C-alpha positions as CSV (number, residue, x, y, z in Angstrom):
1,X,-0.2,0.1,0.2
2,X,2.6,2.7,0.4
3,X,4.4,1.7,-2.6
4,X,1.0,2.4,-4.5
5,X,0.8,5.6,-2.6
6,X,3.9,7.0,-3.4
7,X,3.9,6.3,-7.1
8,X,0.5,8.1,-6.7
9,X,2.0,11.2,-4.6
10,X,4.9,11.5,-7.6
11,X,2.1,11.8,-10.6
12,X,0.3,14.5,-8.8
13,X,3.8,16.2,-7.7
14,X,4.5,19.5,-9.6
15,X,7.8,19.7,-11.1
16,X,8.9,21.9,-8.4
17,X,6.6,19.7,-5.2
18,X,8.3,18.2,-2.6
19,X,6.8,15.5,-0.1
20,X,7.3,15.2,3.1
21,X,6.5,11.0,5.2
22,X,7.0,10.9,8.5
23,X,7.8,7.5,9.7
24,X,9.4,6.0,13.3
25,X,12.7,4.3,13.6
26,X,10.9,0.5,12.6
27,X,9.8,1.2,8.7
28,X,12.4,4.5,8.6
29,X,15.6,2.5,6.5
30,X,12.8,0.7,4.6
31,X,11.1,3.7,3.5
32,X,14.1,5.6,2.0
33,X,15.0,3.1,0.2
34,X,11.5,2.9,-1.8
35,X,11.4,6.3,-1.6
36,X,15.1,6.2,-3.0
37,X,13.8,3.4,-5.9
38,X,10.6,6.0,-6.7
39,X,11.3,9.4,-6.5
40,X,15.2,9.2,-7.4
41,X,18.6,9.1,-5.1
42,X,19.1,12.1,-6.6
43,X,16.1,14.0,-5.4
44,X,16.2,13.5,-2.0
45,X,16.7,16.6,0.5
46,X,17.0,15.5,3.7
47,X,15.7,13.4,6.5
48,X,14.5,15.4,9.2
49,X,14.9,14.1,13.3
50,X,11.7,15.7,14.3
51,X,12.4,15.3,18.5
52,X,9.2,15.5,19.9
53,X,9.7,14.9,23.8
54,X,11.3,16.3,26.0
55,X,13.4,15.5,28.8
56,X,12.5,11.9,30.7
57,X,14.2,8.4,29.6
58,X,16.9,9.1,32.0
59,X,15.8,5.0,32.8
60,X,16.8,3.8,29.4
61,X,19.8,3.6,27.9
62,X,18.5,4.6,24.9
63,X,16.0,7.3,24.6
64,X,13.2,6.8,21.5
65,X,11.9,10.6,21.9
66,X,12.2,11.3,17.7
67,X,10.3,10.6,14.6
68,X,11.8,11.3,11.2
69,X,10.6,13.0,8.1
70,X,11.7,12.5,4.8
71,X,11.4,15.0,2.2
72,X,12.2,14.7,-1.5
73,X,11.6,16.2,-4.0
74,X,9.9,15.9,-7.9
75,X,13.0,17.3,-9.2
76,X,15.8,19.4,-7.3
77,X,17.2,21.3,-9.5
78,X,13.4,22.7,-10.1
79,X,13.1,23.0,-6.0
80,X,13.7,26.6,-4.5
81,X,13.8,26.8,-1.2
82,X,12.5,30.0,0.8
83,X,14.7,33.2,1.3
84,X,13.2,33.1,5.0
85,X,14.9,29.9,5.2
86,X,17.8,30.8,3.4
87,X,18.5,33.1,6.2
88,X,17.5,30.9,9.4
89,X,19.7,28.2,8.1
90,X,22.5,29.9,8.7
91,X,23.2,30.4,5.0
92,X,25.1,34.1,3.6
93,X,23.8,35.4,0.7
94,X,26.5,36.5,-1.9
95,X,26.9,38.4,-4.7
96,X,28.9,38.6,-7.7
97,X,30.0,41.6,-9.9
98,X,27.1,41.2,-11.6
99,X,24.7,41.6,-8.7
100,X,23.9,38.2,-9.5
101,X,23.2,36.4,-5.3
102,X,23.5,32.7,-4.1
103,X,23.2,31.4,-0.9
104,X,26.1,29.4,0.5
105,X,25.4,27.8,4.6
106,X,28.2,29.8,6.6
107,X,29.1,26.8,8.3
108,X,30.8,25.7,4.7
109,X,32.3,29.1,4.2
110,X,33.7,29.2,7.7
111,X,34.5,25.9,8.4
112,X,35.9,24.3,5.4
113,X,37.2,27.8,3.5
114,X,37.9,29.7,5.9
115,X,41.8,30.0,6.2
116,X,44.3,29.6,3.7
117,X,47.1,27.2,5.6
118,X,43.7,24.8,5.6
119,X,43.2,24.3,2.8
120,X,43.8,20.5,2.5
121,X,43.0,19.4,6.1
122,X,39.4,18.7,4.5
123,X,39.8,16.6,1.6
124,X,36.8,14.8,0.5
125,X,34.7,15.7,3.6
126,X,31.2,15.6,3.3
127,X,29.5,19.1,3.8
128,X,26.0,20.3,3.3
129,X,24.6,21.3,-0.1
130,X,24.9,24.4,-1.7
131,X,21.2,26.1,-2.0
132,X,21.4,28.3,-5.5
133,X,18.8,30.8,-6.4
134,X,18.8,30.8,-10.1
135,X,20.1,27.8,-11.3
136,X,21.2,29.5,-14.4
137,X,23.6,31.4,-12.8
138,X,25.3,28.5,-11.4
139,X,28.2,28.8,-13.2
140,X,29.6,32.1,-12.1
141,X,32.1,32.5,-9.7
142,X,31.6,33.7,-6.0
143,X,34.5,36.0,-4.8
144,X,35.2,36.7,-1.3
145,X,38.3,37.8,-0.3
146,X,40.9,34.7,0.0
147,X,39.1,32.5,-2.0
148,X,36.9,32.3,-5.1
149,X,34.8,29.1,-5.2
150,X,34.2,27.9,-9.0
151,X,30.8,25.6,-9.1
152,X,32.4,23.8,-12.5
153,X,30.2,20.2,-12.9
154,X,26.9,19.2,-11.6
155,X,25.6,15.8,-11.4
156,X,22.5,14.7,-9.6
157,X,22.9,14.8,-6.1
158,X,25.7,16.9,-6.0
159,X,27.3,19.7,-7.0
160,X,31.5,19.6,-7.4
161,X,33.5,23.3,-6.2
162,X,36.9,24.4,-6.5
163,X,39.0,26.2,-4.0
164,X,41.3,28.7,-6.1
165,X,43.7,30.5,-4.3
166,X,45.7,33.8,-5.1
167,X,47.7,31.5,-6.2
168,X,46.5,29.8,-8.3
169,X,46.7,26.7,-6.4
170,X,43.4,24.7,-6.4
171,X,41.3,22.1,-3.9
172,X,38.3,20.1,-5.5
173,X,35.6,19.3,-2.9
174,X,32.2,16.8,-3.6
175,X,29.7,19.0,-1.7
176,X,27.2,16.8,-0.9
177,X,23.8,16.9,1.7
178,X,24.2,15.6,5.3
179,X,21.7,13.2,5.9
180,X,19.9,14.3,8.5
181,X,18.3,17.9,9.9
182,X,17.4,18.3,13.2
183,X,14.2,20.6,14.4
184,X,14.1,20.6,18.2
185,X,11.6,22.9,20.7
186,X,8.7,21.9,18.5
187,X,7.0,19.1,21.0
188,X,4.2,16.7,21.3
189,X,2.7,17.8,24.1
190,X,2.3,21.0,21.6
191,X,0.2,19.0,19.9
192,X,-1.8,17.9,22.5
193,X,-2.5,21.6,24.3
194,X,-3.5,22.5,21.2
195,X,-6.5,20.2,20.3
196,X,-6.8,20.4,24.3
197,X,-7.8,24.2,23.4
198,X,-11.2,23.1,20.7
199,X,-11.9,20.6,22.8
200,X,-11.1,18.2,20.2
201,X,-10.5,14.6,21.8
202,X,-7.5,13.1,20.2
203,X,-4.3,12.0,21.4
204,X,-0.2,12.6,20.2
205,X,-1.8,15.2,17.2
206,X,1.6,16.7,15.4
207,X,2.4,20.5,16.2
208,X,0.9,23.0,14.1
209,X,4.5,24.9,14.5
210,X,6.8,21.3,12.9
211,X,3.6,21.1,9.5
212,X,4.4,25.4,9.8
213,X,8.0,25.0,9.8
214,X,8.0,22.0,6.9
215,X,5.5,24.2,4.9
216,X,7.6,27.2,5.0
217,X,10.4,25.8,3.5
218,X,8.8,25.9,0.2
219,X,9.1,29.3,-1.5
220,X,5.8,28.8,-3.5
221,X,2.9,30.8,-1.3
222,X,0.5,29.5,-3.8
223,X,1.4,25.7,-3.0
224,X,-1.6,23.2,-3.2
225,X,-1.0,20.8,-0.4
226,X,-2.5,17.3,0.0
227,X,-2.1,15.1,2.9
228,X,-3.2,11.7,2.5
229,X,-3.3,10.6,6.2
230,X,-5.5,14.3,7.8
231,X,-5.4,12.3,11.3
232,X,-6.9,16.1,13.4
233,X,-6.4,17.8,10.5
234,X,-3.4,19.6,11.8
235,X,-2.1,20.1,7.7
236,X,-5.2,22.4,7.8
237,X,-4.6,24.3,11.1
238,X,-1.2,25.1,10.1
239,X,-1.8,26.2,6.5
240,X,-4.8,28.5,7.5
241,X,-2.2,30.1,10.3
242,X,0.9,30.1,8.0
243,X,-1.4,32.2,5.2
244,X,-2.4,34.8,8.0
245,X,1.5,35.2,9.5
246,X,2.7,35.6,5.5
247,X,-0.2,37.0,3.7
248,X,-0.2,33.3,1.5
249,X,-3.0,31.7,-0.7
250,X,-2.0,27.9,-0.1
251,X,-4.8,25.4,-0.4
252,X,-5.1,22.2,1.1
253,X,-6.8,18.5,0.2
254,X,-6.7,16.6,3.4
255,X,-7.8,12.9,2.5
256,X,-9.3,10.5,5.9
257,X,-11.6,7.5,7.0
258,X,-14.4,8.0,9.6
259,X,-12.8,5.0,11.3
260,X,-13.7,6.0,15.3
261,X,-15.3,9.1,14.1
262,X,-12.0,10.5,13.2
263,X,-13.3,12.4,9.9
264,X,-16.1,14.0,11.0
265,X,-16.2,14.3,14.9
266,X,-12.2,15.0,15.1
267,X,-10.7,16.2,12.1
268,X,-14.0,18.3,10.1
269,X,-15.0,19.4,13.8
270,X,-11.8,21.2,14.2
271,X,-11.3,23.0,11.2
272,X,-15.0,24.2,11.6
273,X,-14.1,25.8,15.0
274,X,-11.3,27.2,13.9
275,X,-12.9,28.7,10.4
276,X,-16.2,29.2,12.3
277,X,-16.1,30.2,15.9
278,X,-18.3,28.0,17.0
279,X,-18.6,24.4,16.6
280,X,-21.0,21.9,14.3
281,X,-23.2,22.3,16.7
282,X,-22.9,26.5,17.8
283,X,-20.8,24.8,20.7
284,X,-18.0,28.4,21.8
285,X,-17.3,26.8,25.4
286,X,-14.0,26.4,23.9
287,X,-10.8,28.2,24.4
288,X,-8.9,28.7,21.4
289,X,-11.9,31.0,20.4
290,X,-10.8,33.4,23.5
291,X,-7.4,34.2,22.0
292,X,-7.5,33.7,18.4
293,X,-10.5,35.3,15.7
294,X,-11.7,32.6,13.3
295,X,-10.1,32.2,9.5
296,X,-13.8,32.2,8.1
297,X,-11.9,30.3,5.2
298,X,-14.7,27.8,3.4
299,X,-14.6,24.1,3.5
300,X,-15.7,21.7,0.9
301,X,-16.1,18.1,1.8
302,X,-17.0,15.5,-0.7
303,X,-17.7,11.9,0.5
304,X,-16.2,8.8,-1.3
305,X,-18.0,5.6,-3.1
306,X,-16.9,2.3,-1.9
307,X,-16.2,0.0,-4.5
308,X,-16.5,-3.9,-3.8
309,X,-13.2,-4.8,-5.1
310,X,-12.8,-8.5,-4.1
311,X,-11.5,-10.4,-7.8
312,X,-13.9,-13.4,-6.8
313,X,-17.2,-13.7,-5.5
314,X,-18.8,-17.2,-6.2
315,X,-22.6,-15.8,-6.5
316,X,-22.0,-13.2,-7.9
317,X,-23.7,-13.2,-11.2
318,X,-22.4,-11.0,-13.0
319,X,-18.9,-12.4,-12.1
320,X,-19.7,-15.4,-13.2
321,X,-20.9,-13.6,-16.8
322,X,-17.2,-12.6,-16.8
323,X,-15.4,-15.6,-16.3
324,X,-17.3,-17.2,-18.6
325,X,-16.7,-14.1,-21.2
326,X,-13.1,-14.8,-20.5
327,X,-13.2,-18.9,-21.5
328,X,-14.7,-18.0,-24.9
329,X,-12.3,-15.0,-25.9
330,X,-9.5,-17.7,-25.4
331,X,-11.4,-20.4,-26.9
332,X,-12.1,-22.6,-23.9
333,X,-15.8,-23.3,-25.0
334,X,-15.8,-26.6,-23.0
335,X,-15.2,-25.3,-19.7
336,X,-17.8,-22.2,-20.4
337,X,-20.2,-23.7,-18.5
338,X,-18.3,-24.3,-14.9
339,X,-17.7,-21.8,-12.1
340,X,-16.5,-23.4,-8.8
341,X,-13.8,-22.9,-6.7
342,X,-10.9,-24.9,-8.5
343,X,-11.7,-21.8,-11.2
344,X,-10.7,-18.8,-9.2
345,X,-6.6,-19.2,-9.7
346,X,-7.3,-19.8,-13.1
347,X,-10.2,-16.4,-13.7
348,X,-7.7,-14.2,-11.9
349,X,-4.6,-15.1,-14.0
350,X,-7.1,-15.0,-17.3
351,X,-7.8,-11.4,-16.0
352,X,-4.1,-10.7,-15.8
353,X,-3.5,-11.5,-19.4
354,X,-6.6,-9.3,-21.1
355,X,-6.1,-5.2,-21.6
356,X,-8.9,-3.1,-19.2
357,X,-12.0,-1.9,-21.9
358,X,-12.7,1.2,-22.0
359,X,-15.7,2.5,-21.8
360,X,-16.6,6.2,-24.0
């Protein structure tokens, strides 16, 4: 199921789109391999480690208070980091003589391109990926007093950079992504407090600030966001809050079932309350409305129609007719009047050999 859903997600993504998948320790390694296969290893952006609990766990040898959030782009060359995140992430903005802007991680500059005496010390070391404002300007030089950075080759997933000193000696570095990006200071208890303030009964939802942080990585303030597992509706809440904060016009589509009333009583009820300032039954006895103003956005709710997808049902006359027609199509008329348990596997095998008929 995970494989099929990820393939569908890739098809739905725009060329500059990204996907975030939250996972725990048990499936993280497998998911990374699967997403490398589907999205391409060259489109791996980072693996966020979200420290979701603070303190505790001192009686354990290993403290498990985190989750992973894998991030991939549809196409890394089209993915653009937001200006705000470049500044927050410690990027230094450089301008060349033509006033073109480049963003380079300050740690790279300070630790690995700083002193001339250390020019051979960090050979073959892996560093954080260089981010650029415009990939078409990537072949220009960056001059910073003691050295010049000259990007001279581009490969999927990495950039090769030469450091040239005034004496013309050169050192080549392979600049690649660090495997993890840490997200801390946003706790699970924050998510619990948020749904509690709305009088919504749901355990351990993701905090709004976490989703806002992830959404804010992308520069598109008009993005369309799809959440396959809506849960308590945190993604929708985060988008409304982020739009209010930065003037964006992001929209969202949340998909959920209604197991244990999670779709109606939790997800929809939460979004209804923050948009209207009252509950679906006109309740106004929740703390959130005393500290916030309703977002006053419209919600469109669509129901799903379910179909029986079982390949065979013995007492289903329509399936029997299909089976008989398949046998006739394969010139096996002698068996066309039979339909019993022994024919199940045969029908499944036959169905894989026939193309799907298109109805005009």
